[in-house]
C-alpha positions as CSV (number, residue, x, y, z in Angstrom):
1,M,15.2,-30.6,-41.9
2,T,14.3,-33.1,-39.9
3,D,15.3,-30.9,-36.5
4,T,13.0,-28.6,-38.0
5,L,10.2,-31.1,-38.1
6,I,10.6,-32.2,-34.1
7,V,11.3,-28.7,-32.8
8,F,7.9,-28.2,-35.3
9,A,6.5,-30.6,-33.8
10,S,7.2,-30.9,-30.6
11,K,6.1,-26.9,-29.8
12,V,3.0,-27.9,-31.4
13,L,2.4,-31.2,-28.4
14,F,3.4,-29.2,-26.0
15,V,0.3,-26.3,-26.3
16,I,-1.3,-28.7,-27.1
17,A,-1.2,-30.5,-23.8
18,A,-0.9,-27.3,-22.3
19,L,-4.9,-26.2,-23.2
20,F,-5.7,-28.4,-23.7
21,P,-6.4,-30.4,-20.5
22,I,-8.6,-26.9,-19.2
23,L,-10.4,-26.0,-22.0
24,N,-11.4,-29.9,-22.0
25,P,-13.1,-30.0,-25.0
26,P,-15.9,-33.5,-24.0
27,G,-16.1,-31.5,-20.4
28,H,-17.6,-28.4,-21.7
29,A,-20.0,-30.6,-24.5
30,P,-22.1,-31.3,-21.2
31,L,-22.0,-27.2,-20.3
32,F,-23.1,-26.4,-24.0
33,L,-25.5,-28.5,-24.0
34,S,-27.6,-26.9,-20.9
35,L,-26.8,-23.9,-23.0
36,T,-28.9,-24.2,-25.6
37,V,-31.1,-26.9,-24.7
38,H,-33.9,-24.2,-26.3
39,N,-32.2,-24.1,-29.9
40,T,-32.4,-26.6,-32.6
41,P,-29.6,-28.7,-34.2
42,E,-29.5,-26.7,-36.7
43,E,-29.0,-23.5,-34.2
44,R,-26.4,-26.3,-32.6
45,A,-23.5,-27.0,-35.4
46,I,-24.7,-23.0,-35.9
47,L,-23.1,-22.0,-32.6
48,A,-20.2,-24.9,-33.0
49,R,-18.6,-23.6,-35.6
50,K,-19.1,-19.6,-34.2
51,V,-17.8,-20.6,-31.5
52,G,-15.2,-23.0,-32.8
53,I,-13.5,-20.3,-34.6
54,Y,-14.4,-18.0,-31.5
55,S,-11.9,-19.7,-29.5
56,F,-9.4,-19.6,-31.7
57,M,-9.4,-15.8,-31.9
58,L,-8.9,-15.7,-28.3
59,L,-6.7,-17.7,-27.6
60,L,-4.0,-17.2,-30.8
61,P,-3.4,-13.6,-29.7
62,S,-3.8,-14.3,-26.6
63,M,-0.5,-16.3,-27.1
64,F,1.2,-13.8,-28.8
65,I,-0.1,-10.0,-27.3
66,G,-1.9,-11.1,-24.3
67,S,0.7,-10.1,-22.1
68,Y,1.6,-6.6,-23.5
69,V,-2.6,-6.1,-23.4
70,L,-2.5,-6.7,-19.3
71,R,0.1,-4.7,-19.2
72,I,-0.1,-0.9,-21.2
73,F,-3.1,-1.7,-19.3
74,D,-2.5,-1.8,-16.0
75,I,-4.5,-5.3,-15.1
76,T,-2.9,-8.2,-13.9
77,L,-3.9,-11.9,-14.7
78,P,-5.8,-12.5,-10.2
79,F,-7.7,-9.6,-11.9
80,V,-8.6,-11.8,-15.6
81,Q,-9.5,-14.0,-13.1
82,V,-11.4,-12.5,-10.5
83,G,-14.1,-10.4,-13.0
84,G,-13.8,-13.4,-15.2
85,G,-14.9,-16.1,-12.0
86,I,-17.8,-13.6,-12.0
87,L,-19.7,-14.0,-15.4
88,V,-19.2,-17.2,-15.3
89,A,-21.0,-17.3,-12.1
90,I,-23.5,-15.0,-13.4
91,A,-23.9,-17.2,-16.0
92,A,-25.0,-20.5,-14.1
93,W,-27.6,-18.7,-12.3
94,E,-28.8,-17.4,-15.4
95,M,-29.3,-21.2,-15.6
96,L,-30.5,-22.2,-12.0
97,A,-32.7,-19.1,-12.1
98,D,-34.9,-21.2,-14.7
99,K,-37.5,-22.7,-13.1
100,H,-39.3,-24.4,-15.7
101,G,-37.1,-25.4,-17.1
102,P,-37.1,-26.6,-21.2
103,S,-41.0,-28.0,-21.3
104,P,-40.9,-31.4,-24.4
105,E,-43.1,-28.8,-26.5
106,E,-40.0,-26.1,-26.1
107,Q,-37.5,-29.6,-26.6
108,A,-39.9,-30.4,-30.5
109,E,-40.1,-26.9,-31.3
110,P,-36.7,-24.6,-30.2
111,H,-37.4,-20.5,-31.3
112,Q,-35.4,-19.5,-34.2
113,L,-32.8,-17.1,-33.7
114,D,-31.6,-15.0,-36.1
115,Q,-27.9,-15.1,-38.0
116,N,-26.4,-11.9,-34.7
117,A,-28.6,-13.5,-32.3
118,L,-26.7,-16.2,-32.5
119,S,-23.1,-14.8,-33.1
120,Q,-24.2,-12.6,-29.3
121,R,-25.3,-15.7,-28.4
122,A,-21.6,-17.7,-29.4
123,F,-18.9,-15.4,-28.2
124,Y,-20.5,-14.7,-24.7
125,P,-21.1,-16.5,-22.8
126,I,-20.9,-19.7,-24.8
127,T,-17.1,-18.9,-26.1
128,F,-15.9,-16.1,-22.9
129,P,-15.8,-17.4,-20.4
130,I,-17.0,-20.9,-20.4
131,T,-15.2,-22.2,-22.8
132,V,-12.0,-19.1,-22.7
133,G,-12.4,-18.7,-19.5
134,P,-9.7,-16.9,-17.6
135,G,-8.0,-19.9,-16.6
136,S,-7.0,-21.2,-20.3
137,I,-6.1,-17.3,-21.1
138,T,-3.8,-17.2,-18.0
139,V,-1.9,-20.6,-20.1
140,A,-2.3,-19.6,-23.4
141,I,-0.6,-16.8,-21.6
142,T,2.4,-18.0,-19.8
143,V,2.4,-20.7,-23.5
144,G,3.3,-17.1,-25.3
145,A,5.5,-16.1,-23.3
146,S,7.9,-19.6,-22.6
147,M,7.7,-19.8,-26.5
148,Q,11.6,-18.7,-27.9
149,G,13.3,-19.8,-30.2
150,K,16.3,-17.7,-32.0
151,G,16.6,-16.1,-34.9
152,L,14.5,-16.8,-37.9
153,E,12.9,-19.4,-36.0
154,S,11.1,-17.1,-33.3
155,F,9.5,-15.3,-36.6
156,T,8.5,-18.8,-38.2
157,L,8.6,-22.0,-37.0
158,L,6.7,-21.0,-33.7
159,P,4.2,-18.8,-34.7
160,L,3.3,-21.8,-37.3
161,A,3.3,-23.9,-34.8
162,S,1.3,-22.6,-32.5
163,F,-1.2,-21.8,-35.6
164,V,-1.7,-25.3,-36.1
165,A,-1.7,-26.0,-32.1
166,V,-5.0,-23.3,-31.3
167,S,-6.4,-25.1,-34.6
168,L,-6.5,-28.5,-33.3
169,I,-7.5,-27.1,-30.6
170,A,-10.8,-25.0,-31.9
171,Y,-11.6,-27.8,-34.4
172,S,-11.8,-30.1,-31.4
173,L,-14.3,-28.0,-30.1
174,Y,-16.3,-27.6,-32.6
175,W,-16.4,-31.4,-33.6
176,S,-17.4,-31.8,-29.2
177,Y,-20.2,-29.4,-29.2
178,R,-21.0,-29.9,-32.6
179,Y,-22.4,-33.6,-32.1
180,A,-23.2,-33.2,-27.8
181,D,-27.1,-33.1,-29.2
182,R,-26.7,-36.7,-29.3
183,L,-26.8,-37.1,-26.0
184,L,-29.3,-34.8,-25.4
185,R,-31.4,-37.6,-27.2
186,L,-30.5,-40.0,-24.9
187,L,-31.5,-38.6,-21.8
188,G,-34.4,-37.4,-22.7
189,P,-37.6,-34.3,-20.8
190,N,-36.7,-35.5,-17.1
191,G,-33.1,-36.5,-17.6
192,T,-32.7,-33.6,-20.1
193,M,-34.5,-31.4,-16.9
194,V,-32.1,-33.0,-14.2
195,F,-29.1,-32.9,-16.3
196,L,-29.2,-29.0,-16.6
197,R,-29.4,-28.3,-13.3
198,L,-26.7,-30.2,-11.9
199,S,-24.3,-28.9,-15.5
200,A,-25.3,-25.1,-14.1
201,F,-24.3,-25.9,-9.9
202,I,-20.8,-27.3,-11.9
203,L,-20.8,-24.4,-13.6
204,M,-21.7,-21.6,-10.5
205,C,-19.6,-24.0,-8.5
206,L,-16.7,-23.8,-11.5
207,G,-17.3,-19.6,-10.6
208,V,-16.5,-18.9,-7.8
209,Q,-13.3,-21.6,-7.4
210,I,-12.0,-19.1,-9.3
211,F,-12.9,-15.8,-8.6
212,W,-11.4,-18.2,-5.4
213,E,-8.4,-18.3,-6.9
214,G,-7.6,-14.8,-7.9
215,L,-9.5,-13.2,-5.3
216,T,-7.1,-15.1,-3.2
217,Q,-3.9,-14.1,-5.1
218,L,-5.6,-10.4,-4.7
219,I,-5.3,-10.7,-0.5
220,L,-1.7,-12.3,-1.0
221,Q,-0.2,-9.7,-3.3
222,F,-2.3,-7.1,-0.2
223,T,-1.2,-8.0,2.9
224,S,2.7,-8.9,1.1
225,A,2.7,-5.1,-0.6
226,H,1.6,-4.2,3.4
227,F,4.0,-5.6,5.7
228,D,7.6,-3.9,3.4
229,I,5.9,-1.4,4.1
230,V,6.1,-2.4,7.9
231,V,9.2,-3.4,7.7
232,R,10.8,-0.8,5.8
233,M,9.0,2.1,7.7
234,K,10.8,-0.1,11.5
């Protein structure tokens, strides 16, 4: 029994140690604020809860079936990075294209959104690709592939440990986003304007970086395959 608990705890910590740094819930909280500056505190609370749920729904299946899904459609991880990087960059560009930003009146009286609109916005772009992007999905797929056991352990202990670990990570995302609006009150209108521009620029840089990493891998794969063909012809 003790050995089982030790294995269970080690697997939970392994998943958290792999996913938490790349998801970085406290670090993503400012980006969440930037994307929800026009929403009311009540709507931010709803969005934070939905982002936590959607993140869980993306990460856990990615760990167990992500590699099989990519294999079915013959998609490699570099293509996921390229596509995800483009989506992140587009979301950042939309933030930068908001020339006027939120006025004090807009902050005082945010416009209301219905539940369907909140759900759609919570999934895209807040959950995917900003919170759970190509990088975190790649890590989740890799972690799932490495979570191997013997006998019943692979069917009971490992899935349970993964469920617990991803649940804790999703809750940390919810908690970080739920109370991120306190930062907005401290910034004020002018500070919020500067904050939005910096967050959008950082997000744009992240999107370009993700895109470039995927493109670099594709170029290396192409040149390597081309080199092998040339060698064989000789």
